[in-house]
MDTraj code that builds the backbone (N, CA, C; nanometers):
import mdtraj as md
import numpy as np

residues = "UNK UNK UNK UNK UNK UNK UNK UNK UNK UNK UNK UNK UNK UNK UNK UNK UNK UNK UNK UNK UNK UNK UNK UNK UNK UNK UNK UNK UNK UNK UNK UNK UNK UNK UNK UNK UNK UNK UNK UNK UNK UNK UNK UNK UNK UNK UNK UNK UNK UNK UNK UNK UNK UNK UNK UNK UNK UNK UNK UNK UNK UNK UNK UNK UNK UNK UNK UNK UNK UNK UNK UNK UNK UNK UNK UNK UNK UNK UNK UNK UNK UNK UNK UNK UNK UNK UNK UNK UNK UNK UNK UNK UNK UNK UNK UNK UNK UNK UNK UNK UNK UNK UNK UNK UNK UNK UNK UNK UNK UNK UNK UNK UNK UNK UNK UNK UNK UNK UNK UNK UNK UNK UNK UNK UNK UNK UNK UNK UNK UNK UNK UNK UNK UNK UNK UNK UNK UNK UNK UNK UNK UNK UNK UNK UNK UNK UNK UNK UNK UNK UNK UNK UNK UNK UNK UNK UNK UNK UNK UNK UNK UNK UNK UNK UNK UNK UNK UNK UNK UNK UNK UNK UNK UNK UNK UNK UNK UNK UNK".split()
xyz = np.array([
    [15.2013, 0.9233, 2.5966],
    [15.0853, 0.9413, 2.5109],
    [14.9965, 0.8171, 2.5200],
    [14.8711, 0.8359, 2.5384],
    [14.7761, 0.7257, 2.5551],
    [14.7470, 0.6578, 2.4221],
    [14.7350, 0.5247, 2.4251],
    [14.6993, 0.4511, 2.3044],
    [14.5507, 0.4181, 2.3019],
    [14.4787, 0.4660, 2.4020],
    [14.3355, 0.4402, 2.4097],
    [14.2626, 0.5104, 2.2947],
    [14.1717, 0.4366, 2.2307],
    [14.0951, 0.4950, 2.1212],
    [13.9809, 0.5790, 2.1766],
    [13.9578, 0.6921, 2.1128],
    [13.8461, 0.7765, 2.1533],
    [13.7356, 0.7621, 2.0496],
    [13.6185, 0.8115, 2.0851],
    [13.5063, 0.8093, 1.9908],
    [13.5004, 0.9351, 1.9067],
    [13.5950, 1.0241, 1.9272],
    [13.6008, 1.1520, 1.8575],
    [13.7178, 1.1488, 1.7584],
    [13.6955, 1.1828, 1.6333],
    [13.8082, 1.1937, 1.5392],
    [13.9073, 1.2993, 1.5884],
    [14.0298, 1.2972, 1.5383],
    [14.1295, 1.3953, 1.5815],
    [14.0811, 1.5386, 1.5598],
    [14.1182, 1.6251, 1.6542],
    [14.0774, 1.7655, 1.6484],
    [14.1213, 1.8319, 1.5179],
    [14.2384, 1.7961, 1.4678],
    [14.2852, 1.8594, 1.3440],
    [14.1898, 1.8316, 1.2276],
    [14.1281, 1.7127, 1.2240],
    [14.0314, 1.6822, 1.1174],
    [13.9003, 1.7553, 1.1400],
    [13.8554, 1.7626, 1.2652],
    [13.7335, 1.8388, 1.2964],
    [13.7523, 1.9854, 1.2558],
    [13.8710, 2.0394, 1.2854],
    [13.9006, 2.1788, 1.2506],
    [13.9044, 2.2000, 1.0991],
    [13.9615, 2.1049, 1.0256],
    [13.9689, 2.1177, 0.8805],
    [13.8285, 2.1123, 0.8196],
    [13.7427, 2.0256, 0.8712],
    [13.6044, 2.0189, 0.8215],
    [13.5354, 2.1532, 0.8443],
    [13.5516, 2.2094, 0.9634],
    [13.4901, 2.3402, 0.9939],
    [13.5437, 2.4499, 0.9022],
    [13.6741, 2.4500, 0.8830],
    [13.7352, 2.5528, 0.7982],
    [13.6884, 2.5390, 0.6532],
    [13.6868, 2.4176, 0.6016],
    [13.6414, 2.3961, 0.4632],
    [13.4951, 2.4374, 0.4487],
    [13.4137, 2.4037, 0.5491],
    [13.2720, 2.4412, 0.5458],
    [13.2581, 2.5932, 0.5368],
    [13.3302, 2.6650, 0.6234],
    [13.3227, 2.8109, 0.6235],
    [13.3666, 2.8692, 0.4885],
    [13.4735, 2.8151, 0.4334],
    [13.5230, 2.8646, 0.3053],
    [13.4224, 2.8407, 0.1924],
    [13.3625, 2.7222, 0.1899],
    [13.2667, 2.6911, 0.0842],
    [13.1371, 2.7716, 0.0997],
    [13.0902, 2.7899, 0.2218],
    [12.9707, 2.8729, 0.2436],
    [12.9992, 3.0162, 0.1994],
    [13.1183, 3.0665, 0.2346],
    [13.1549, 3.2016, 0.1928],
    [13.1604, 3.2118, 0.0402],
    [13.2167, 3.1111, -0.0244],
    [13.2243, 3.1095, -0.1702],
    [13.0845, 3.1125, -0.2326],
    [12.9957, 3.0277, -0.1822],
    [12.8597, 3.0227, -0.2369],
    [12.7811, 3.1485, -0.2006],
    [12.8116, 3.2087, -0.0857],
    [12.7451, 3.3336, -0.0464],
    [12.7837, 3.4456, -0.1405],
    [12.9120, 3.4493, -0.1790],
    [12.9553, 3.5544, -0.2711],
    [12.8959, 3.5337, -0.4100],
    [12.8547, 3.4095, -0.4380],
    [12.7875, 3.3804, -0.5649],
    [12.6378, 3.4101, -0.5574],
    [12.5910, 3.4562, -0.4395],
    [12.4505, 3.4898, -0.4226],
    [12.3601, 3.3694, -0.4047],
    [12.4145, 3.2567, -0.3553],
    [12.3362, 3.1333, -0.3467],
    [12.2776, 3.1042, -0.2092],
    [12.3114, 3.1810, -0.1062],
    [12.2684, 3.1473, 0.0289],
    [12.1189, 3.1646, 0.0481],
    [12.0663, 3.2784, 0.0130],
    [11.9231, 3.3006, 0.0254],
    [11.8698, 3.2844, 0.1667],
    [11.9513, 3.3134, 0.2692],
    [11.9058, 3.3079, 0.4074],
    [11.9083, 3.1698, 0.4701],
    [11.9486, 3.0670, 0.3985],
    [11.9493, 2.9320, 0.4538],
    [12.0900, 2.8739, 0.4428],
    [12.1779, 2.9138, 0.5355],
    [12.3175, 2.8725, 0.5301],
    [12.3336, 2.7210, 0.5356],
    [12.2513, 2.6509, 0.6137],
    [12.2688, 2.5068, 0.6277],
    [12.2432, 2.4310, 0.4976],
    [12.1675, 2.4902, 0.4058],
    [12.1363, 2.4223, 0.2802],
    [12.2182, 2.4716, 0.1618],
    [12.3046, 2.5710, 0.1841],
    [12.3759, 2.6322, 0.0722],
    [12.4672, 2.5332, -0.0003],
    [12.5194, 2.4328, 0.0697],
    [12.6116, 2.3381, 0.0070],
    [12.5417, 2.2126, -0.0443],
    [12.4125, 2.2025, -0.0203],
    [12.3351, 2.0879, -0.0671],
    [12.3376, 2.0842, -0.2199],
    [12.3656, 1.9677, -0.2753],
    [12.3702, 1.9535, -0.4198],
    [12.5079, 1.9781, -0.4794],
    [12.6043, 2.0108, -0.3967],
    [12.7407, 2.0364, -0.4424],
    [12.8393, 1.9363, -0.3819],
    [12.7960, 1.8127, -0.3617],
    [12.8806, 1.7166, -0.2914],
    [13.0142, 1.6943, -0.3612],
    [13.0174, 1.7007, -0.4937],
    [13.1450, 1.6792, -0.5631],
    [13.2430, 1.7932, -0.5368],
    [13.1962, 1.9172, -0.5397],
    [13.2867, 2.0293, -0.5118],
    [13.3181, 2.0380, -0.3630],
    [13.2206, 2.0041, -0.2779],
    [13.2456, 2.0013, -0.1332],
    [13.3561, 1.9014, -0.1000],
    [13.3460, 1.7803, -0.1565],
    [13.4451, 1.6758, -0.1293],
    [13.5824, 1.7167, -0.1818],
    [13.5850, 1.7767, -0.2972],
    [13.7110, 1.8204, -0.3563],
    [13.7770, 1.9290, -0.2702],
    [13.6993, 2.0261, -0.2258],
    [13.7526, 2.1333, -0.1410],
    [13.8024, 2.0771, -0.0077],
    [13.7278, 1.9852, 0.0504],
    [13.7673, 1.9251, 0.1775],
    [13.8946, 1.8426, 0.1607],
    [13.9016, 1.7607, 0.0564],
    [14.0206, 1.6786, 0.0328],
    [14.1444, 1.7667, 0.0126],
    [14.1279, 1.8739, -0.0615],
    [14.2393, 1.9659, -0.0862],
    [14.2912, 2.0241, 0.0452],
    [14.1999, 2.0650, 0.1324],
    [14.2404, 2.1242, 0.2594],
    [14.3039, 2.0195, 0.3515],
    [14.2517, 1.8988, 0.3516],
    [14.3118, 1.7915, 0.4319],
    [14.4547, 1.7678, 0.3864],
    [14.4753, 1.7607, 0.2563],
    [14.6101, 1.7381, 0.2044],
    [14.7030, 1.8539, 0.2382],
    [14.6524, 1.9767, 0.2271],
    [14.7357, 2.0947, 0.2508],
    [14.7683, 2.1175, 0.3979],
    [14.6766, 2.0774, 0.4884],
    [14.6919, 2.1177, 0.6280],
    [14.7133, 2.0038, 0.7274],
    [14.7174, 1.8798, 0.6794],
    [14.7403, 1.7670, 0.7699],
    [14.8392, 1.6699, 0.7066],
    [14.8731, 1.5673, 0.7811],
    [14.9608, 1.4619, 0.7292],
    [14.8805, 1.3434, 0.6765],
    [14.7501, 1.3568, 0.6653],
    [14.6635, 1.2475, 0.6204],
    [14.6485, 1.2482, 0.4681],
    [14.6272, 1.1293, 0.4127],
    [14.6030, 1.1155, 0.2694],
    [14.4528, 1.1036, 0.2464],
    [14.3905, 1.2056, 0.1882],
    [14.2455, 1.2005, 0.1673],
    [14.2073, 1.1183, 0.0441],
    [14.0975, 1.0463, 0.0564],
    [14.0385, 0.9721, -0.0550],
    [13.8988, 1.0258, -0.0799],
    [13.8723, 1.0638, -0.2037],
    [13.7373, 1.0982, -0.2455],
    [13.6630, 0.9666, -0.2632],
    [13.5411, 0.9592, -0.2133],
    [13.4620, 0.8379, -0.2299],
    [13.3472, 0.8697, -0.3234],
    [13.3448, 0.8013, -0.4374],
    [13.2402, 0.8184, -0.5388],
    [13.1410, 0.7070, -0.5138],
    [13.0361, 0.7368, -0.4377],
    [12.9386, 0.6354, -0.4008],
    [12.7978, 0.6845, -0.4210],
    [12.7082, 0.6283, -0.3427],
    [12.5687, 0.6657, -0.3551],
    [12.4973, 0.6596, -0.2218],
    [12.3796, 0.7186, -0.2180],
    [12.2955, 0.7167, -0.0987],
    [12.1778, 0.6245, -0.1275],
    [12.1686, 0.5181, -0.0498],
    [12.0612, 0.4202, -0.0690],
    [11.9270, 0.4818, -0.0302],
    [11.8242, 0.4347, -0.0959],
    [11.6878, 0.4721, -0.0589],
    [11.6018, 0.3477, -0.0726],
    [11.4732, 0.3613, -0.0719],
    [11.3836, 0.2462, -0.0815],
    [11.3924, 0.1718, -0.2130],
    [11.4370, 0.2389, -0.3185],
    [11.4459, 0.1780, -0.4510],
    [11.5872, 0.1277, -0.4785],
    [11.6868, 0.2121, -0.4554],
    [11.8254, 0.1787, -0.4868],
    [11.9008, 0.1394, -0.3607],
    [11.9484, 0.0137, -0.3579],
    [12.0268, -0.0354, -0.2454],
    [12.1561, -0.1012, -0.2937],
    [12.1820, -0.0936, -0.4243],
    [12.2993, -0.1583, -0.4792],
    [12.3474, -0.0782, -0.5996],
    [12.4720, -0.0387, -0.5948],
    [12.5321, 0.0371, -0.7043],
    [12.6556, -0.0394, -0.7502],
    [12.6350, -0.1380, -0.8344],
    [12.7450, -0.2257, -0.8755],
    [12.8486, -0.1534, -0.9619],
    [12.8027, -0.0692, -1.0523],
    [12.8944, -0.0026, -1.1460],
    [12.8656, 0.1475, -1.1496],
    [12.9588, 0.2210, -1.2089],
    [12.9410, 0.3653, -1.2241],
    [12.8172, 0.3968, -1.3072],
    [12.7898, 0.3177, -1.4084],
    [12.6725, 0.3443, -1.4926],
    [12.5427, 0.3273, -1.4140],
    [12.5330, 0.2223, -1.3324],
    [12.4139, 0.2004, -1.2491],
    [12.3993, 0.3131, -1.1477],
    [12.5113, 0.3524, -1.0877],
    [12.5084, 0.4612, -0.9900],
    [12.4602, 0.5907, -1.0541],
    [12.5172, 0.6265, -1.1657],
    [12.4779, 0.7505, -1.2331],
    [12.3328, 0.7458, -1.2799],
    [12.2898, 0.6312, -1.3264],
    [12.1509, 0.6131, -1.3716],
    [12.0514, 0.6298, -1.2562],
    [12.0933, 0.5932, -1.1357],
    [12.0050, 0.5981, -1.0191],
    [11.9727, 0.7407, -0.9751],
    [12.0616, 0.8339, -1.0062],
    [12.0429, 0.9703, -0.9571],
    [12.0744, 0.9840, -0.8088],
    [12.1376, 0.8842, -0.7495],
    [12.1665, 0.8820, -0.6059],
    [12.3155, 0.9019, -0.5765],
    [12.3908, 0.9532, -0.6744],
    [12.5352, 0.9728, -0.6590],
    [12.5644, 1.0688, -0.5442],
    [12.6684, 1.0355, -0.4678],
    [12.7119, 1.1217, -0.3588],
    [12.8625, 1.1059, -0.3403],
    [12.9281, 1.2131, -0.3014],
    [13.0717, 1.2129, -0.2748],
    [13.0969, 1.2485, -0.1292],
    [13.1931, 1.1813, -0.0701],
    [13.2407, 1.2166, 0.0636],
    [13.3899, 1.1890, 0.0665],
    [13.4553, 1.2167, 0.1800],
    [13.5996, 1.1998, 0.1928],
    [13.6276, 1.1063, 0.3098],
    [13.7282, 1.0207, 0.2919],
    [13.7733, 0.9343, 0.4008],
    [13.9248, 0.9413, 0.4110],
    [13.9741, 0.9277, 0.5332],
    [14.1174, 0.9146, 0.5587],
    [14.1382, 0.7968, 0.6534],
    [14.2557, 0.7367, 0.6442],
    [14.2953, 0.6305, 0.7355],
    [14.3953, 0.6918, 0.8330],
    [14.3705, 0.6766, 0.9628],
    [14.4603, 0.7322, 1.0624],
    [14.5811, 0.6413, 1.0814],
    [14.6983, 0.7002, 1.0751],
    [14.8210, 0.6235, 1.0983],
    [14.8208, 0.5754, 1.2430],
    [14.8764, 0.4612, 1.2648],
    [14.8840, 0.4069, 1.4008],
    [14.7641, 0.3231, 1.4369],
    [14.6470, 0.3857, 1.4482],
    [14.5267, 0.3131, 1.4893],
    [14.4637, 0.2365, 1.3735],
    [14.4861, 0.2856, 1.2519],
    [14.4262, 0.2218, 1.1353],
    [14.2785, 0.2523, 1.1181],
    [14.2227, 0.3353, 1.2058],
    [14.0809, 0.3687, 1.1959],
    [14.0559, 0.4645, 1.0799],
    [13.9386, 0.4521, 1.0199],
    [13.8992, 0.5402, 0.9102],
    [13.8066, 0.6490, 0.9633],
    [13.8200, 0.7683, 0.9071],
    [13.7326, 0.8797, 0.9413],
    [13.6591, 0.9212, 0.8145],
    [13.5266, 0.9314, 0.8234],
    [13.4421, 0.9771, 0.7136],
    [13.4069, 1.1231, 0.7383],
    [13.4214, 1.2047, 0.6335],
    [13.3976, 1.3484, 0.6481],
    [13.3234, 1.4042, 0.5276],
    [13.2429, 1.5065, 0.5537],
    [13.1798, 1.5810, 0.4444],
    [13.1271, 1.7132, 0.4961],
    [13.1002, 1.8030, 0.4033],
    [13.0563, 1.9376, 0.4388],
    [12.9057, 1.9522, 0.4444],
    [12.8327, 1.8671, 0.3738],
    [12.6865, 1.8734, 0.3722],
    [12.6335, 1.7309, 0.3583],
    [12.6056, 1.6718, 0.4710],
    [12.5679, 1.5302, 0.4753],
    [12.4342, 1.5043, 0.4070],
    [12.4250, 1.3868, 0.3463],
    [12.2996, 1.3389, 0.2871],
    [12.2351, 1.2329, 0.3757],
    [12.2948, 1.2045, 0.4908],
    [12.2388, 1.1017, 0.5788],
    [12.1150, 1.1559, 0.6488],
    [12.0232, 1.0669, 0.6775],
    [11.8976, 1.1071, 0.7423],
    [11.9234, 1.1696, 0.8788],
    [12.0238, 1.1227, 0.9504],
    [12.0510, 1.1706, 1.0861],
    [12.1223, 1.3044, 1.0914],
    [12.1917, 1.3423, 0.9854],
    [12.2668, 1.4683, 0.9888],
    [12.2552, 1.5445, 0.8565],
    [12.1365, 1.5448, 0.8002],
    [12.1132, 1.6050, 0.6696],
    [12.1546, 1.7521, 0.6666],
    [12.2339, 1.7882, 0.5640],
    [12.2835, 1.9250, 0.5422],
    [12.3745, 1.9761, 0.6535],
    [12.4285, 1.8875, 0.7342],
    [12.5225, 1.9266, 0.8387],
    [12.6613, 1.8750, 0.8039],
    [12.7629, 1.9353, 0.8654],
    [12.8967, 1.8796, 0.8475],
    [12.9002, 1.7440, 0.9172],
    [12.9910, 1.6597, 0.8704],
    [13.0012, 1.5245, 0.9248],
    [13.1489, 1.4883, 0.9352],
    [13.1913, 1.4422, 1.0527],
    [13.3283, 1.3972, 1.0751],
    [13.3215, 1.2919, 1.1851],
    [13.3178, 1.1658, 1.1436],
    [13.2964, 1.0554, 1.2379],
    [13.3776, 0.9335, 1.1966],
    [13.3926, 0.8402, 1.2922],
    [13.4577, 0.7133, 1.2622],
    [13.3645, 0.6185, 1.1878],
    [13.2382, 0.6442, 1.1891],
    [13.1394, 0.5598, 1.1209],
    [13.0921, 0.6274, 0.9931],
    [13.0766, 0.5481, 0.8885],
    [13.0153, 0.5977, 0.7655],
    [12.8644, 0.5774, 0.7784],
    [12.7830, 0.6756, 0.7424],
    [12.6377, 0.6565, 0.7527],
    [12.5925, 0.5281, 0.6818],
    [12.4988, 0.4575, 0.7422],
    [12.4510, 0.3292, 0.6889],
    [12.3985, 0.3385, 0.5474],
    [12.3384, 0.4509, 0.5107],
    [12.2796, 0.4617, 0.3774],
    [12.3820, 0.4957, 0.2688],
    [12.5074, 0.5176, 0.3072],
    [12.6124, 0.5459, 0.2098],
    [12.6702, 0.4144, 0.1597],
    [12.6696, 0.3978, 0.0287],
    [12.7175, 0.2743, -0.0328],
    [12.8254, 0.3036, -0.1358],
    [12.9230, 0.2156, -0.1427],
    [13.0234, 0.2239, -0.2475],
    [12.9829, 0.1295, -0.3599],
    [13.0496, 0.1420, -0.4732],
    [13.0173, 0.0568, -0.5871],
    [13.0735, -0.0837, -0.5658],
    [13.0088, -0.1823, -0.6262],
    [13.0503, -0.3205, -0.6098],
    [13.1695, -0.3597, -0.6961],
    [13.1617, -0.3377, -0.8263],
    [13.2707, -0.3829, -0.9132],
    [13.3598, -0.2687, -0.9630],
    [13.3085, -0.1472, -0.9705],
    [13.3925, -0.0331, -1.0076],
    [13.4512, 0.0276, -0.8804],
    [13.5778, 0.0677, -0.8834],
    [13.6388, 0.1258, -0.7631],
    [13.5725, 0.2575, -0.7233],
    [13.5453, 0.2737, -0.5932],
    [13.4829, 0.3955, -0.5426],
    [13.5833, 0.4928, -0.4810],
    [13.7005, 0.4449, -0.4416],
    [13.7973, 0.5285, -0.3702],
    [13.8984, 0.5874, -0.4674],
    [13.9144, 0.7199, -0.4592],
    [14.0056, 0.7913, -0.5472],
    [14.0984, 0.8752, -0.4592],
    [14.2275, 0.8402, -0.4596],
    [14.3244, 0.9167, -0.3816],
    [14.3285, 1.0583, -0.4372],
    [14.3109, 1.1561, -0.3502],
    [14.3096, 1.2948, -0.3952],
    [14.4457, 1.3321, -0.4546],
    [14.4417, 1.3954, -0.5686],
    [14.5589, 1.4512, -0.6356],
    [14.5209, 1.5901, -0.6840],
    [14.6173, 1.6782, -0.6894],
    [14.5873, 1.8164, -0.7282],
    [14.5373, 1.8280, -0.8710],
    [14.5618, 1.7278, -0.9551],
    [14.5136, 1.7385, -1.0937],
    [14.3650, 1.7033, -1.1080],
    [14.2995, 1.6572, -1.0014],
    [14.1557, 1.6279, -1.0081],
    [14.0793, 1.7603, -0.9989],
    [13.9923, 1.7824, -1.0946],
    [13.9129, 1.9059, -1.1003],
    [13.7646, 1.8726, -1.0880],
    [13.6831, 1.9765, -1.0665],
    [13.5372, 1.9586, -1.0546],
    [13.4794, 1.8761, -1.1685],
    [13.5183, 1.9066, -1.2904],
    [13.4607, 1.8393, -1.4060],
    [13.4999, 1.6909, -1.4146],
    [13.5989, 1.6493, -1.3350],
    [13.6363, 1.5075, -1.3309],
    [13.5389, 1.4257, -1.2470],
    [13.4489, 1.4926, -1.1767],
    [13.3614, 1.4252, -1.0817],
    [13.2137, 1.4450, -1.1128],
    [13.1772, 1.4523, -1.2406],
    [13.0372, 1.4856, -1.2700],
    [12.9571, 1.3796, -1.3432],
    [13.0214, 1.2766, -1.3982],
    [12.9444, 1.1785, -1.4755],
    [13.0233, 1.0493, -1.4903],
    [12.9562, 0.9474, -1.5417],
    [13.0265, 0.8213, -1.5682],
    [13.1351, 0.8423, -1.6731],
    [13.1130, 0.9320, -1.7669],
    [13.2169, 0.9614, -1.8665],
    [13.3399, 1.0240, -1.8021],
    [13.3187, 1.1181, -1.7093],
    [13.4339, 1.1808, -1.6440],
    [13.5050, 1.0801, -1.5529],
    [13.4290, 0.9913, -1.4893],
    [13.4878, 0.8845, -1.4073],
    [13.5793, 0.7985, -1.4934],
    [13.5298, 0.7551, -1.6070],
    [13.6076, 0.6687, -1.6957],
    [13.7288, 0.7426, -1.7528],
    [13.7144, 0.8700, -1.7834],
    [13.8277, 0.9487, -1.8332],
    [13.9353, 0.9632, -1.7260],
    [13.8931, 0.9906, -1.6041],
    [13.9877, 1.0032, -1.4932],
    [14.0588, 0.8703, -1.4675],
    [13.9841, 0.7614, -1.4773],
    [14.0419, 0.6291, -1.4563],
    [14.1452, 0.5969, -1.5657],
    [14.1179, 0.6364, -1.6890],
    [14.2139, 0.6143, -1.7978],
    [14.3366, 0.7034, -1.7822],
    [14.3163, 0.8256, -1.7354],
    [14.4252, 0.9204, -1.7180],
    [14.5231, 0.8735, -1.6103],
    [14.4689, 0.8244, -1.4972],
    [14.5550, 0.7853, -1.3854],
    [14.4916, 0.6712, -1.3061],
    [14.5009, 0.5476, -1.3564],
    [14.4386, 0.4341, -1.2874],
    [14.4985, 0.4069, -1.1495],
    [14.6186, 0.4545, -1.1230],
    [14.6853, 0.4268, -0.9954],
    [14.6180, 0.4952, -0.8765],
    [14.5334, 0.5939, -0.8998],
    [14.4696, 0.6643, -0.7880],
    [14.3395, 0.5977, -0.7436],
    [14.2934, 0.4959, -0.8158],
    [14.1676, 0.4277, -0.7841],
    [14.1913, 0.3068, -0.6946],
    [14.0975, 0.2819, -0.6022],
    [14.1055, 0.1647, -0.5135],
    [13.9636, 0.1159, -0.4841],
    [13.9519, -0.0157, -0.4614],
    [13.8215, -0.0738, -0.4288],
    [13.7767, -0.0417, -0.2870],
    [13.8737, -0.0254, -0.1960],
    [13.8454, 0.0070, -0.0564],
    [13.9460, 0.1111, -0.0091],
    [13.9203, 0.1668, 0.1058],
    [14.0158, 0.2604, 0.1644],
    [14.1404, 0.1807, 0.2021],
    [14.2557, 0.2157, 0.1450],
    [14.3768, 0.1396, 0.1754],
    [14.4065, 0.1351, 0.3253],
    [14.4664, 0.0253, 0.3685],
    [14.5012, 0.0070, 0.5096],
    [14.6143, 0.1004, 0.5531],
    [14.6981, 0.1349, 0.4592],
    [14.8118, 0.2238, 0.4876],
    [14.8094, 0.3392, 0.3892],
    [14.8661, 0.4509, 0.4323],
    [14.8790, 0.5647, 0.3416],
    [14.9849, 0.5329, 0.2374],
    [14.9648, 0.5788, 0.1127],
    [15.0623, 0.5498, 0.0068],
    [15.1945, 0.6223, 0.0306],
])
top = md.Topology()
chain = top.add_chain()
for i, resn in enumerate(residues, 1):
    res = top.add_residue(resn, chain, resSeq=i)
    for name in ("N", "CA", "C"):
        top.add_atom(name, md.element.get_by_symbol(name[0]), res)
traj = md.Trajectory(xyz[None], top)
């Protein structure tokens, strides 16, 4: 087996992103939300998209998914030090990251990207888009657990409640090793 690093994330992660995307589009289509524009159907649902993707990664791979509670920088907001500042900015965004065993490389994934280069497209790359920022003093990384629900990811109050409920799932950065 070659130890050479490739520029492509593992096929199993690419497949999981595709499968999660199809499932979420189908879910929103059955809710009557597509309106003829499939590429935009998941826009605005980053918290549920990330949750669905993390769940599928956990169920179908050996990787430990982390939900990332961060933000998308723009001309006004380039720093999100705390959850309150992030929520106040209106620039909140969620994505998923995993650390690959062996290589230690991180893979960033999402079902509907907010990056300028891949807006409303699936994303599965070794690089995190430049405009994606994590919080400075509040932890942005949340190890996915089955007890995390949609309503846990909607506000600074839900962030703080989740942190009080299970502080062990929070991390300042993507851990170097899987727990």
